[in-house]
N, C-alpha and C positions, 0 to 999 in steps of 0.2 A: 085119719087126717095125717096130712104132710105140711111142711113148710111152703107156703105159697098159697095153699087152698083157702077158699072163702068159706067162712062160717057164719050162719044166721043164728042169732040170739034173740030171744023173744023181746027182751026188754031194751038191748043196746043196738039192734039192727045187724047190719051185715059188716063184717070184719076179716082181716086177713090173718093167717096164722104166721107168726114170726119166730117162734121157737117151741120147741117140743123136749120138755125133759121128763125122765123116769121112765118106767116100764110096767105093763100089766097093768094092775088097778091103781096105780099111783101116778099115772101119766098126768103131766101139767102141761097146758098149752097156754103159750102167750099170743094173745089175739090183738091185733090193733084196730081198734074201732075209730070210726071219724070223731073229731073234736067235737064237745068237750069231754067225751069218754075217755080216750085215749088207750092205752095198753092195760088190758085186764090178764091177770093169770087165774085159770081155770082149771079145775080138775076135769079131765075129760070124762070120767065115768058120772060125775055128778051135774054137770053144767047143763042147762036148758038149750044146748046148741046142735044143730044139723049142719052137714055139708050143704053150702049153697052152689 
């Protein structure tokens, strides 16, 4: 995943990656979903997301 990529989440739908922090197994993604969900910070390793 990279900033600007679209990500599909099973519960929140499609969002856009707005920032990436960390490396290896501790990568965190900030993904902007449509309101009212907003921005969510997710661990890439555990989040139920796929590149859309």
